C-alpha positions as CSV (number, residue, x, y, z in Angstrom):
1,M,195.9,-11.4,-0.1
2,A,195.1,-14.0,2.6
3,R,193.5,-12.9,5.8
4,S,195.8,-12.8,8.8
5,Q,195.1,-15.6,11.4
6,D,196.1,-13.3,14.2
7,R,192.8,-12.8,16.2
8,R,194.3,-10.5,18.8
9,P,192.2,-7.4,19.3
10,G,195.2,-5.1,19.3
11,Y,194.6,-1.8,21.1
12,S,190.8,-1.7,20.5
13,R,189.0,-1.4,23.8
14,R,185.7,-2.5,22.3
15,A,187.2,-5.7,20.9
16,Q,189.0,-6.5,24.2
17,Y,185.8,-6.0,26.2
18,G,183.9,-8.1,23.8
19,I,186.3,-11.0,24.1
20,F,186.4,-10.7,27.9
21,T,182.6,-10.6,28.1
22,G,182.4,-13.7,25.9
23,Y,184.7,-15.6,28.2
24,V,182.8,-14.5,31.3
25,V,179.5,-15.6,29.8
26,A,180.9,-19.0,28.7
27,I,182.4,-19.6,32.2
28,L,179.1,-18.6,33.9
29,G,177.2,-20.9,31.6
30,V,179.5,-23.9,32.4
31,V,179.2,-23.1,36.2
32,A,175.4,-22.9,36.0
33,G,175.2,-26.1,34.0
34,V,177.3,-28.0,36.5
35,A,175.2,-26.5,39.4
36,V,171.9,-27.7,37.7
37,L,173.4,-31.1,37.1
38,I,174.5,-31.6,40.7
39,T,171.2,-30.3,42.0
40,S,169.2,-32.7,39.8
41,L,171.4,-35.7,41.0
42,V,171.2,-34.8,44.7
43,N,167.5,-33.7,44.7
44,P,165.6,-35.0,41.7
45,D,162.4,-33.3,42.9
46,A,163.9,-29.9,42.9
47,F,162.9,-29.3,39.2
48,S,159.5,-31.0,39.3
49,F,157.8,-27.6,38.8
50,A,159.8,-27.0,35.6
51,R,159.1,-30.5,34.3
52,S,155.3,-30.0,35.0
53,A,155.4,-26.6,33.3
54,A,157.2,-28.1,30.2
55,A,154.7,-30.9,30.1
56,E,151.8,-28.5,30.2
57,V,153.3,-26.4,27.3
58,A,154.0,-29.5,25.2
59,R,150.6,-31.1,25.9
60,P,148.9,-30.0,22.6
61,V,151.9,-31.3,20.6
62,G,151.8,-34.6,22.5
63,R,148.1,-35.1,21.9
64,A,148.6,-34.4,18.2
65,G,151.5,-36.8,18.0
66,A,149.6,-39.5,19.8
67,T,146.6,-39.1,17.5
68,G,148.8,-39.1,14.4
69,R,150.6,-42.2,15.6
70,T,147.4,-44.0,16.2
71,T,146.0,-43.0,12.8
72,G,149.2,-44.2,11.1
73,Q,149.1,-47.5,12.8
74,G,145.5,-48.0,11.8
75,V,146.3,-47.3,8.1
76,F,149.1,-49.8,8.0
77,A,147.0,-52.4,9.9
78,A,144.2,-52.0,7.4
79,I,146.5,-52.5,4.5
80,G,148.0,-55.6,6.0
81,A,144.6,-57.0,6.9
82,Y,143.5,-56.5,3.3
83,F,146.3,-58.7,1.9
84,N,145.9,-61.3,4.7
85,A,142.1,-61.4,4.8
86,G,141.8,-65.2,3.9
87,R,144.3,-66.4,6.5
88,Q,142.9,-64.1,9.2
89,N,139.4,-65.3,8.6
90,A,140.4,-68.9,9.1
91,E,142.3,-68.0,12.3
92,L,139.3,-66.0,13.5
93,R,136.9,-68.9,13.0
94,R,139.2,-71.1,15.1
95,E,139.5,-68.5,17.8
96,V,135.7,-68.0,17.9
97,E,135.1,-71.7,18.4
98,A,137.7,-71.8,21.2
99,A,136.2,-68.6,22.8
100,R,132.8,-70.2,22.8
101,A,134.0,-73.2,24.7
102,N,136.0,-71.0,27.1
103,A,133.0,-68.8,27.6
104,V,130.9,-71.8,28.8
105,S,133.7,-72.8,31.2
106,M,134.1,-69.3,32.5
107,Q,130.4,-68.9,33.1
108,S,130.3,-72.0,35.2
109,L,133.3,-70.9,37.2
110,Q,131.8,-67.5,37.8
111,N,128.6,-69.0,39.0
112,E,130.5,-71.3,41.4
113,N,132.6,-68.4,42.7
114,R,129.5,-66.3,43.3
115,R,127.9,-69.1,45.3
116,L,131.1,-69.6,47.4
117,K,131.5,-65.9,48.1
118,A,127.9,-65.7,49.2
119,L,128.4,-68.7,51.6
120,L,131.6,-67.1,53.0
121,G,130.2,-63.6,53.2
122,I,133.0,-62.1,50.9
123,V,132.2,-58.8,49.4
124,D,134.3,-57.5,46.5
125,P,135.3,-53.8,47.0
126,Q,134.1,-51.6,44.2
127,R,136.9,-49.4,42.9
128,K,135.8,-46.6,40.6
129,P,138.5,-45.4,38.2
130,I,139.9,-41.9,38.9
131,A,140.2,-41.1,35.2
132,T,140.5,-42.6,31.7
133,V,143.2,-40.6,29.9
134,R,145.3,-40.4,26.8
135,L,149.0,-41.5,27.1
136,I,150.7,-38.7,25.1
137,G,154.4,-39.6,25.4
138,S,156.9,-42.0,26.9
139,T,160.7,-42.4,27.0
140,A,161.9,-44.5,24.0
141,A,165.5,-45.2,25.2
142,S,166.8,-44.1,28.6
143,T,168.1,-45.4,31.9
144,R,164.9,-43.8,33.4
145,R,161.5,-44.7,32.1
146,Y,158.7,-42.2,32.3
147,A,155.4,-41.5,30.5
148,I,153.2,-38.4,30.3
149,I,149.4,-38.7,30.6
150,D,146.8,-36.1,29.5
151,A,145.3,-35.5,33.0
152,G,146.4,-33.9,36.2
153,T,145.2,-32.6,39.6
154,S,142.2,-31.0,37.9
155,S,141.0,-34.5,37.1
156,G,141.8,-36.0,40.5
157,V,145.2,-37.5,39.5
158,R,147.7,-37.4,42.4
159,P,151.2,-38.8,42.9
160,G,151.2,-42.5,43.9
161,L,148.1,-43.6,42.0
162,P,148.5,-46.8,39.9
163,V,148.1,-46.5,36.1
164,R,147.0,-49.4,34.0
165,A,146.0,-50.3,30.4
166,A,143.5,-52.8,29.3
167,S,146.2,-55.5,28.9
168,G,148.1,-54.8,32.1
169,L,150.0,-52.5,34.5
170,I,151.7,-49.4,33.2
171,G,153.2,-47.8,36.3
172,R,152.4,-45.2,39.0
173,V,152.0,-41.4,39.0
174,V,155.1,-39.6,40.5
175,E,154.3,-36.0,39.6
176,A,151.1,-34.2,38.7
177,G,150.4,-30.8,37.2
178,P,147.1,-29.1,36.5
179,G,146.6,-30.9,33.2
180,T,149.3,-33.5,32.9
181,A,151.0,-36.0,35.1
182,R,154.3,-38.0,35.0
183,V,154.1,-41.8,35.3
184,L,157.0,-43.9,36.5
185,L,156.8,-47.0,34.2
186,V,157.2,-50.6,35.4
187,T,160.4,-50.8,33.3
188,D,162.1,-48.1,35.5
189,P,164.8,-49.6,37.8
190,E,163.4,-47.7,40.8
191,N,159.9,-49.1,40.4
192,V,159.4,-52.4,42.3
193,V,156.1,-54.2,41.9
194,P,155.0,-57.1,44.2
195,V,153.6,-59.9,42.0
196,K,152.6,-63.5,42.0
197,R,152.4,-66.2,39.4
198,A,148.9,-66.4,38.0
199,R,148.5,-70.2,38.0
200,D,149.7,-71.0,41.5
201,G,150.4,-67.8,43.5
202,L,154.2,-68.1,43.5
203,T,155.4,-64.8,45.1
204,A,158.0,-62.6,43.5
205,F,158.6,-59.0,42.6
206,V,159.2,-57.2,39.3
207,Q,161.9,-54.5,38.7
208,G,162.9,-52.6,35.6
209,A,166.2,-53.5,33.9
210,S,166.9,-50.1,32.2
211,N,166.6,-51.5,28.7
212,G,162.9,-51.8,28.3
213,R,162.8,-55.4,29.7
214,I,162.0,-56.4,33.3
215,D,163.6,-58.7,35.9
216,I,161.3,-61.1,37.8
217,R,162.9,-62.0,41.2
218,L,161.6,-64.7,43.4
219,I,161.0,-64.0,47.1
220,N,162.1,-67.5,48.2
221,Q,165.2,-68.4,46.3
222,G,166.5,-71.9,45.7
223,I,165.2,-74.2,43.1
224,N,163.8,-71.9,40.4
225,P,160.3,-73.1,39.3
226,V,159.7,-70.3,36.7
227,K,159.2,-71.4,33.1
228,A,159.0,-69.4,29.9
229,G,155.5,-68.2,29.3
230,D,154.5,-67.9,33.0
231,V,152.3,-64.9,33.6
232,F,152.7,-62.7,36.7
233,V,150.0,-60.5,38.1
234,T,150.0,-57.9,40.9
235,S,149.7,-59.6,44.4
236,G,148.1,-56.6,46.3
237,S,151.0,-56.6,48.8
238,G,151.9,-53.1,49.9
239,G,148.4,-51.8,49.3
240,L,149.1,-49.7,46.3
241,Y,148.4,-51.9,43.2
242,P,145.1,-53.8,43.2
243,P,145.6,-57.6,42.9
244,G,145.2,-59.5,39.7
245,I,146.5,-56.9,37.2
246,P,148.8,-58.6,34.6
247,V,152.4,-57.2,34.8
248,A,154.9,-59.5,33.1
249,V,155.4,-62.6,31.1
250,A,158.6,-64.7,31.8
251,T,160.7,-65.3,28.7
252,D,164.2,-66.3,29.9
253,P,164.4,-68.1,33.3
254,H,167.6,-67.7,35.3
255,R,168.9,-68.8,38.7
256,D,166.9,-66.3,40.8
257,G,163.8,-65.8,38.6
258,A,163.5,-64.8,34.9
259,I,163.9,-62.0,32.4
260,G,160.5,-61.0,31.0
261,H,158.6,-58.5,28.9
262,L,155.6,-56.3,29.9
263,A,152.1,-57.5,29.6
264,A,151.2,-53.9,28.6
265,D,153.7,-52.0,26.5
266,P,153.1,-48.2,26.8
267,A,154.0,-47.7,23.1
268,D,151.1,-49.9,22.1
269,N,148.4,-48.2,24.3
270,E,146.8,-44.9,23.5
271,F,144.5,-44.7,26.5
272,V,145.2,-45.7,30.1
273,I,143.2,-45.8,33.4
274,V,144.2,-44.1,36.6
275,E,142.9,-46.1,39.5
276,P,142.7,-45.4,43.3
277,A,145.2,-47.0,45.7
278,Y,144.1,-50.5,46.7
279,S,144.0,-50.1,50.5
280,A,142.9,-47.2,52.7
281,A,146.3,-47.3,54.5
282,A,148.1,-46.6,51.2
283,R,145.7,-43.8,50.4
284,T,146.3,-42.2,53.8
285,E,150.1,-42.5,53.3
286,M,149.9,-40.8,49.9
287,E,147.8,-38.0,51.3
288,A,150.4,-37.5,54.1
289,I,153.3,-37.5,51.5
290,E,151.4,-35.0,49.3
291,E,150.7,-32.7,52.3
292,R,154.4,-32.7,53.4
293,G,155.4,-31.9,49.8
294,A,153.0,-29.0,49.7
295,K,154.3,-27.6,53.0
296,T,157.9,-28.0,51.8
297,A,157.1,-26.1,48.6
298,A,155.4,-23.3,50.6
299,G,158.5,-23.1,52.9
300,E,156.7,-24.2,56.0
301,P,158.6,-26.3,58.7
């Protein structure tokens, strides 16, 4: 005999209370979810403590994943190198010859720059890195672009510090916990980086495009002189990012600048460097912001 589809509890008080409790719990869950969503949109920093706690808990898993990813990439690279050994050897010979010629030219330029700086009395400021850390995770596809690094306040990492890889700029620290920190990547739409073209100093700024690419916008608009392949580096404007760090390579020029790709892709870098802010004014401003945040968290006026 088929079971009746009538799900009414009848005269059972226990069944009635159970259904009523289920509805109440469901409604409270929806209300709580909506409240959390609205709070996160209005005040994104309200749940920074929860994100930091989650990052701390997931830290061992992230480190293990980063190590496994690097090992896997190394294995596939070794297999590919074995089958392409002959072609790679020929290419390496040509690159070595070109590098030798460039090394001679660079040495002469360095000697000339050293003499000119000595004549002008220019002293290069020495910036000691805050920490060299492992990049244990990053957003693969999202409108917001973040990464997690394996170091926090215990290592001297604070919000506002620039983060770079060997090949270029990664982003800046926005949240720091005891052992992990959250980095706002260059590809995020809210991260604006002042840059200049490496070959002639043409000023521009780089902003994320929400799709993993970046948009290079010229300061002085008009005739667009940007060409595909142009390299843009940090200009030092604003005092946060040190000058001369590669940021972007132009690939598709348009009316106001160009679409480009990053000089340093977070997915291709296992280790990154956290550097101090470029200017003393930027460091003072970061300390003031951090102090105000601590007072707000403690409930002080």
